[in-house]
C-alpha positions as CSV (number, residue, x, y, z in Angstrom):
1,X,204.9,219.3,107.5
2,X,206.4,221.5,110.2
3,X,209.4,220.4,112.2
4,X,208.9,219.9,115.9
5,X,211.2,222.8,116.7
6,X,209.0,225.1,114.6
7,X,205.9,223.8,116.3
8,X,207.4,224.5,119.7
9,X,208.1,228.1,118.6
10,X,204.5,228.4,117.5
11,X,203.3,227.0,120.9
12,X,205.5,229.6,122.6
13,X,203.6,232.2,120.5
14,X,200.2,230.8,121.7
15,X,199.3,228.7,118.6
16,X,197.0,226.0,119.9
17,X,197.0,224.1,116.6
18,X,200.7,223.7,116.9
19,X,200.3,222.2,120.4
20,X,197.6,219.8,119.0
21,X,200.1,218.7,116.3
22,X,202.9,218.1,118.8
23,X,200.5,216.1,121.0
24,X,199.3,214.1,118.0
25,X,202.9,213.2,117.1
26,X,204.2,212.4,120.6
27,X,201.2,211.4,122.7
28,X,201.5,207.6,122.2
29,X,205.2,207.2,123.1
30,X,204.9,209.7,126.0
31,X,201.9,207.9,127.4
32,X,203.5,204.5,127.1
33,X,206.7,205.8,128.7
34,X,204.7,207.2,131.6
35,X,202.6,204.1,131.9
36,X,205.6,201.8,132.1
37,X,207.6,204.1,134.3
38,X,204.8,204.4,136.9
39,X,203.4,201.0,136.4
40,X,200.1,202.5,135.4
41,X,199.5,204.7,138.5
42,X,198.7,208.4,138.0
43,X,199.7,208.1,134.4
44,X,196.9,210.5,133.1
45,X,197.9,213.2,135.6
46,X,201.5,212.9,134.7
47,X,200.7,212.9,131.0
48,X,198.7,216.2,131.4
49,X,201.4,217.7,133.6
50,X,204.1,216.9,131.0
51,X,202.2,218.8,128.3
52,X,201.5,221.7,130.6
53,X,205.2,222.0,131.4
54,X,206.0,221.8,127.7
55,X,203.7,224.7,127.1
56,X,205.1,226.8,129.9
57,X,208.7,226.0,129.0
58,X,208.2,226.4,125.2
59,X,209.7,229.9,125.1
60,X,213.0,228.5,126.6
61,X,213.2,225.5,124.2
62,X,216.7,225.2,122.6
63,X,216.1,224.6,118.9
64,X,219.4,222.8,118.6
65,X,217.9,219.9,120.6
66,X,215.4,217.3,119.6
67,X,211.9,218.0,120.9
68,X,211.3,214.4,121.9
69,X,214.5,214.3,124.1
70,X,213.5,217.5,125.8
71,X,209.9,216.3,126.3
72,X,211.1,213.0,127.8
73,X,213.4,214.9,130.1
74,X,210.4,216.8,131.4
75,X,208.5,213.5,131.8
76,X,211.5,211.8,133.6
77,X,211.7,214.7,136.1
78,X,208.0,214.5,136.8
79,X,208.3,210.8,137.4
80,X,211.1,211.4,139.9
81,X,209.1,214.0,141.7
82,X,206.0,211.7,141.7
83,X,208.1,208.8,143.1
84,X,209.2,211.1,146.0
85,X,205.6,212.0,146.8
86,X,204.2,208.5,146.4
87,X,204.5,206.1,149.3
88,X,206.4,203.0,148.1
89,X,204.0,200.2,147.4
90,X,205.1,196.7,146.5
91,X,204.0,195.8,143.0
92,X,202.6,192.4,142.2
93,X,203.7,192.0,138.6
94,X,200.8,189.5,138.1
95,X,198.3,192.2,138.9
96,X,199.5,194.6,136.2
97,X,197.2,195.5,133.4
98,X,198.4,195.6,129.8
99,X,199.7,199.0,128.6
100,X,197.4,200.4,126.0
101,X,198.7,199.2,122.6
102,X,195.6,198.6,120.5
103,X,196.6,195.0,119.9
104,X,193.8,192.5,119.5
105,X,195.6,189.2,118.9
106,X,195.6,187.0,122.1
107,X,199.1,185.7,121.6
108,X,200.6,189.2,121.2
109,X,198.6,190.5,124.2
110,X,199.8,187.6,126.3
111,X,203.4,188.4,125.3
112,X,202.9,192.1,126.1
113,X,201.6,191.2,129.5
114,X,204.5,189.0,130.2
115,X,206.9,191.8,129.2
116,X,205.1,194.3,131.4
117,X,205.3,191.9,134.4
118,X,209.0,191.4,133.8
119,X,209.5,195.2,133.4
120,X,207.7,195.9,136.7
121,X,210.2,193.7,138.5
122,X,213.1,195.9,137.5
123,X,214.4,198.7,139.7
124,X,213.3,202.2,138.5
125,X,216.7,203.3,137.1
126,X,216.9,200.1,135.0
127,X,213.2,200.2,133.9
128,X,213.8,203.8,132.7
129,X,216.7,202.9,130.4
130,X,214.9,199.8,129.1
131,X,211.8,201.7,128.3
132,X,213.6,204.7,126.6
133,X,216.1,202.5,124.7
134,X,214.0,199.5,123.6
135,X,210.3,200.5,123.8
136,X,210.9,204.0,122.4
137,X,213.9,203.1,120.3
138,X,216.1,206.0,121.4
139,X,219.8,205.9,121.1
140,X,222.0,205.4,124.1
141,X,223.2,209.0,123.7
142,X,219.6,210.2,123.8
143,X,218.8,208.1,126.8
144,X,221.9,209.5,128.6
145,X,220.8,213.0,127.7
146,X,217.3,212.4,128.9
147,X,218.4,210.8,132.2
148,X,221.3,213.3,132.6
149,X,223.9,210.6,133.1
150,X,227.0,209.4,131.2
151,X,226.5,207.0,128.3
152,X,228.5,204.4,130.2
153,X,225.9,204.5,133.0
154,X,223.2,203.8,130.4
155,X,225.1,200.9,129.0
156,X,225.7,199.5,132.5
157,X,222.1,199.8,133.5
158,X,221.0,198.2,130.2
159,X,223.4,195.3,130.8
160,X,222.2,194.7,134.3
161,X,218.5,195.1,133.4
162,X,218.8,192.6,130.5
163,X,220.6,190.1,132.8
164,X,217.9,190.5,135.4
165,X,215.1,190.1,132.8
166,X,216.7,187.0,131.5
167,X,217.0,185.5,135.0
168,X,213.4,186.4,135.7
169,X,212.2,185.0,132.4
170,X,213.9,181.7,133.2
171,X,211.8,181.5,136.4
172,X,212.6,180.2,139.8
173,X,215.6,177.9,140.1
174,X,217.5,179.7,137.3
175,X,216.7,177.2,134.6
176,X,214.5,177.8,131.6
177,X,210.8,177.4,132.3
178,X,209.7,174.0,131.2
179,X,206.5,173.1,129.6
180,X,204.6,170.1,130.9
181,X,205.1,167.0,128.9
182,X,201.9,165.4,127.5
């Protein structure tokens, strides 16, 4: 199996099968990142544009870097540009659809929807670090590289995001959500 860096070199030389293989390997995490980052809006367009930019920039890819880190940097930059173009619209977390996961079990789907609603309530910079770190399982160093910020900033954003998520999960009033008795 070819390494990602070798596939990028082949893409730069015009090898379509290498591009298909890169897409196969990275399409799901990229799509889910874009979906969660944009709360499902324009995700297909951003997904396609990310791959177009990967193809255009393939000749300049630095083989000493991980492909996934480079690809997510492209995606993050596209999301930033998209945010600047899009008029801000308030998001009703209850209206969000589930991110595509392929899960069929009702309890897991319900939990995923709850997580998506909570994630939607985070500010963009916190949502980005949570998605990259916990949904995509990237290291803090990789997240810092992708977001072009110090590792300490990533740690701080994660800390604040987790505190906010915990408060949101407890619900109004700050206490744990209570189940009705009986």
